[in-house]
C-alpha positions in Angstrom: 58.2 -23.5 -32.4 59.5 -26.8 -30.2 56.8 -29.3 -29.2 56.4 -30.1 -25.5 58.1 -33.0 -24.0 55.6 -35.9 -23.6 56.1 -36.4 -19.8 55.9 -33.8 -17.2 55.2 -34.2 -13.6 53.5 -32.1 -10.8 56.5 -32.3 -8.9 58.8 -30.8 -11.7 56.2 -28.1 -12.0 56.2 -27.3 -8.2 59.9 -27.4 -7.9 60.3 -25.1 -10.8 57.9 -22.8 -9.6 59.2 -22.9 -6.1 62.6 -21.8 -7.7 61.2 -19.0 -9.6 59.2 -18.1 -6.4 62.6 -17.7 -4.6 64.0 -15.5 -7.1 61.1 -13.3 -7.5 61.4 -12.6 -3.9 64.9 -12.1 -3.9 64.3 -9.7 -6.8 61.4 -7.9 -4.9 63.8 -7.4 -1.7 66.4 -5.6 -4.1 63.7 -3.5 -5.4 62.6 -2.4 -1.8 66.0 -1.4 -0.8 67.3 0.3 -3.8 66.7 3.7 -5.3 67.6 7.4 -4.9 67.2 7.1 -1.4 68.6 3.6 0.0 67.0 1.9 2.7 68.7 -0.8 4.7 67.5 -4.3 4.5 67.0 -4.6 8.1 65.3 -1.2 8.3 62.7 -2.4 5.6 61.8 -5.8 7.1 61.2 -4.3 10.7 59.3 -1.5 9.2 57.2 -3.9 7.2 56.7 -5.9 10.6 55.8 -2.7 12.2 53.2 -2.0 9.8 51.4 -5.3 10.3 51.6 -5.0 13.8 54.0 -7.9 14.5 54.2 -8.5 18.2 57.4 -7.1 19.5 58.2 -5.2 16.2 59.5 -1.7 16.4 59.5 0.6 13.6 63.1 2.1 13.0 62.1 4.0 9.5 61.9 7.9 9.5 58.8 9.5 8.1 60.3 9.9 4.8 61.5 6.4 4.5 58.2 5.3 5.6 56.5 7.3 2.8 58.8 6.2 0.2 58.6 2.4 1.3 54.8 2.2 1.5 53.6 4.8 -0.6 55.9 4.5 -3.6 58.1 1.5 -3.7 55.9 -1.6 -2.4 53.1 -0.3 -4.8 55.0 0.3 -7.7 56.9 -3.1 -7.0 53.4 -5.0 -6.8 52.4 -3.3 -10.2 55.4 -4.1 -11.9 55.1 -7.7 -10.9 51.6 -7.9 -12.2 52.2 -6.3 -15.6 55.2 -8.3 -16.3 53.4 -11.5 -15.5 50.3 -10.5 -17.7 52.5 -9.6 -20.7 54.7 -12.7 -20.2 51.6 -15.0 -20.1 50.0 -13.2 -23.1 53.4 -13.8 -25.2 53.3 -17.4 -24.4 49.6 -17.7 -25.7 50.5 -15.8 -28.6 53.4 -17.6 -29.6 51.7 -21.0 -29.1 48.7 -20.1 -30.7 50.2 -18.6 -33.8 52.9 -21.0 -34.1 55.6 -18.0 -34.6 58.6 -17.7 -32.1 58.5 -13.8 -32.8 54.7 -13.1 -31.5 54.3 -11.0 -28.7 51.8 -8.3 -27.6 54.0 -5.7 -28.4 55.0 -6.6 -31.8 51.7 -7.9 -32.7 50.2 -4.4 -32.0 47.9 -5.7 -29.2 49.6 -3.4 -26.6 49.3 -0.6 -29.4 45.5 -1.4 -30.0 45.1 -1.3 -26.4 46.9 1.9 -25.9 44.4 3.5 -28.5 41.7 2.4 -26.3 43.1 3.7 -23.3 43.9 7.3 -25.2 40.5 7.6 -26.9 39.2 7.1 -23.1 41.5 9.8 -21.8 40.6 12.2 -24.9 37.0 11.8 -24.9 36.5 11.9 -20.9 35.3 8.3 -20.8 38.2 7.4 -18.5 36.2 8.5 -15.6 33.7 6.2 -15.9 34.1 2.9 -13.9 36.4 0.7 -16.1 36.2 3.0 -18.8 40.1 3.1 -19.8 40.8 -0.7 -18.9 37.3 -1.4 -20.8 38.4 0.2 -24.0 42.0 -0.9 -23.6 40.7 -4.5 -23.8 38.2 -3.7 -26.8 41.5 -2.1 -28.5 43.7 -5.1 -27.7 41.0 -7.9 -29.1 40.4 -5.5 -32.2 44.3 -5.5 -33.1 44.7 -9.3 -32.6 41.8 -10.2 -34.6 42.9 -7.8 -37.2 46.1 -9.6 -37.2 44.4 -13.0 -37.6 42.5 -11.8 -40.5 45.1 -10.2 -42.5 47.6 -12.8 -41.9 45.0 -15.6 -43.0 46.1 -17.8 -40.3 43.8 -20.6 -39.9 45.4 -23.7 -38.6 48.4 -24.7 -40.8 47.9 -21.9 -43.2 50.4 -18.9 -44.0 51.7 -18.6 -40.4 54.8 -16.6 -41.9 52.5 -13.7 -42.7 51.6 -13.3 -39.1 54.5 -11.0 -38.3 53.9 -8.8 -41.1 50.4 -8.4 -40.4 51.3 -7.5 -36.8 53.9 -4.9 -38.2 51.0 -3.5 -40.4 48.7 -3.3 -37.7 51.0 -1.7 -35.2 51.9 0.8 -37.5 48.2 1.7 -38.0 47.8 2.0 -34.5 50.9 4.3 -33.8 49.5 6.6 -36.5 46.2 6.7 -34.9 47.8 7.3 -31.3 49.9 10.2 -33.0 46.8 11.8 -34.6 45.1 11.7 -31.1 48.1 13.1 -29.5 47.9 15.9 -32.2 44.5 16.9 -31.2 44.5 16.4 -27.5 44.5 19.7 -25.2 47.3 20.5 -22.9 45.6 19.5 -19.9 45.3 15.8 -21.2 48.7 15.8 -23.0 50.8 14.5 -19.8 48.2 11.5 -19.5 48.4 10.5 -23.0 52.2 10.8 -23.3 52.2 8.4 -20.2 50.7 5.4 -22.1 53.0 6.3 -24.9 56.4 5.6 -22.8 55.2 3.0 -20.2 55.8 4.0 -16.7 54.8 2.6 -13.1 55.6 5.8 -11.3 51.8 6.6 -10.7 51.1 2.9 -9.3 48.0 3.3 -7.1 45.7 0.6 -5.1 42.9 0.9 -7.7 45.6 -0.3 -10.4 47.1 -2.9 -8.5 43.6 -4.4 -7.9 42.7 -3.8 -11.3 45.6 -5.8 -12.9 45.3 -8.6 -10.1 41.8 -9.2 -11.0 42.2 -9.3 -14.8 45.4 -11.3 -14.5 43.9 -14.2 -12.3 40.6 -14.2 -14.7 42.9 -14.2 -18.0 45.6 -16.7 -16.6 43.0 -19.2 -15.1 41.5 -19.7 -18.7 45.0 -20.0 -20.1 46.1 -22.8 -17.4 42.8 -24.6 -17.7 43.6 -24.9 -21.7 47.4 -25.2 -21.3 47.3 -28.8 -22.4 45.0 -27.9 -25.4 47.5 -25.5 -26.3 50.1 -28.3 -26.4 47.9 -30.4 -28.7 47.5 -27.4 -31.1 51.2 -27.1 -32.0 51.0 -30.7 -33.4 48.5 -29.3 -35.7 44.9 -28.6 -36.2 43.9 -31.8 -37.7 45.5 -33.8 -34.8 43.7 -31.5 -32.4 40.6 -32.3 -33.8 41.1 -36.0 -33.8 41.6 -35.9 -30.2 38.2 -34.1 -29.5 39.8 -30.3 -29.1 37.3 -27.6 -29.8 39.8 -26.0 -31.8 37.9 -22.7 -32.9 36.4 -22.3 -29.3 39.6 -22.9 -27.5 41.5 -20.5 -30.0 39.1 -17.8 -29.3 39.0 -18.2 -25.6 42.7 -18.0 -25.5 43.0 -15.0 -27.9 40.3 -13.3 -25.7 42.2 -14.0 -22.3 45.7 -13.1 -23.7 43.8 -9.6 -24.9 42.2 -9.5 -21.7 45.4 -9.5 -19.4 47.4 -7.4 -22.2 44.5 -4.6 -22.0 44.6 -4.7 -18.5 48.4 -4.1 -18.3 48.4 -1.4 -21.0 45.5 0.3 -18.8 47.7 0.7 -15.8 51.3 1.0 -17.0 51.1 2.2 -20.7 52.8 0.4 -23.7 56.0 -1.6 -22.4 57.2 -3.3 -25.2 59.3 -6.8 -25.6 58.6 -8.5 -22.0 56.1 -10.9 -23.6 58.8 -11.7 -26.3 61.9 -12.2 -24.2 60.4 -14.0 -21.2 58.7 -16.8 -22.6 61.8 -17.6 -24.9 64.1 -17.4 -21.8 61.9 -19.7 -19.9 61.3 -22.1 -22.7 65.1 -22.5 -22.8 65.7 -23.3 -19.4 62.5 -25.5 -18.8 61.2 -26.7 -22.0 58.1 -25.8 -24.0 55.4 -27.8 -22.1 52.6 -25.0 -21.7 51.6 -26.6 -18.3 55.1 -25.5 -16.9 55.6 -22.4 -19.3 52.5 -20.5 -18.5 53.2 -20.6 -14.4 57.0 -20.3 -15.2 56.5 -17.3 -17.3 54.1 -15.6 -15.1 56.6 -15.7 -11.9 59.6 -14.8 -14.3 58.0 -12.0 -15.9 56.9 -10.6 -13.2 60.7 -10.8 -11.5 61.9 -9.4 -15.0 59.9 -6.4 -15.0 60.7 -5.5 -11.5 64.3 -5.6 -12.1 63.9 -3.5 -15.0 61.9 -0.9 -13.2 64.5 -0.8 -10.5 67.1 -0.1 -13.2 65.0 2.5 -14.5 64.7 4.2 -11.2 68.6 4.0 -10.1 70.7 4.5 -13.5 70.2 8.2 -13.6 69.3 8.8 -10.0 67.8 11.0 -8.9 66.1 11.3 -12.2 64.6 8.1 -13.6 63.7 6.4 -17.0 60.5 5.0 -18.0 60.7 1.4 -17.5 59.4 1.2 -21.1 62.9 2.4 -22.2 64.5 -0.3 -20.4 62.8 -3.1 -21.9 63.1 -1.4 -25.4 66.9 -1.3 -25.0 66.9 -5.1 -24.0 64.3 -6.3 -26.3 65.3 -4.7 -29.6 68.5 -6.4 -29.7 67.3 -9.9 -28.7 64.2 -9.4 -31.1 66.7 -8.9 -33.8 68.8 -12.2 -32.7 65.4 -14.0 -33.0 64.8 -12.8 -36.7 68.3 -13.7 -37.6 68.1 -17.3 -36.2 64.4 -17.6 -37.7 65.5 -16.6 -41.1 
């Protein structure tokens, strides 16, 4: 892990975020018009203006186009942006805390642990309770990172090389547990369980979007408030203590916030791998490793990345579609291999 640059101005943060916001908007527009049933960009904008009752706006959309746009594509795009942002920010935190460039929610087993919690909620019927699925998904994600932390022996400077191995072990355990739960699941529940395993955004709904947004805002707020502390932690625990950083408290807050957003993302989208691995590295190469910029930049770029991946999933085999988790895995697995080779 590289150390952040000593000087970072608010103007640069604003400029980079504005650039990435424009990129996110461009990807959003492309996602709106692309699909098995293409809709013209002019018709899309006029339809949206008419829907918000903009003065003088007329609606050129047919009934079918209106249903596709407002009931399918817009909710799906919003959810893709939120999930991509959540997984990317979690990846930034895990890579920084564990000081391991290969760390991300999927590789460390956090996504798997969150999926176990979600599947347990489905199988036991607890998913019908308010926040049943996201609550157990969060608990599973937090449990998995605590297991990784304990198995790897990571405390400050010690034994960070074992973190990845511990994540692989925990991930394998949760994968086996998921397979066990699938084997005892009834036919009525099997579709819902398979949804979490493949990673899919096709069933995006208003409640999913609201849930992901609330948890992302809460978790990201904690991360941003501790961005400077995370920079200092990269220089070593002793240095952080000398500068007055409450290391244990800060580390636990960041672990909980990263697990919170990961659990929320998995609870509404299933397991979508490698987003938290690739996006922080790409953003770090482009804009540097200062977490005061890296976190908001990863949030915006991660949202755009998953929107683009989901658009590809919708059109590559049209009229059929791939789960978005397949697309991210096809991109992420070679990238993970590249990082492993470079880190060796």
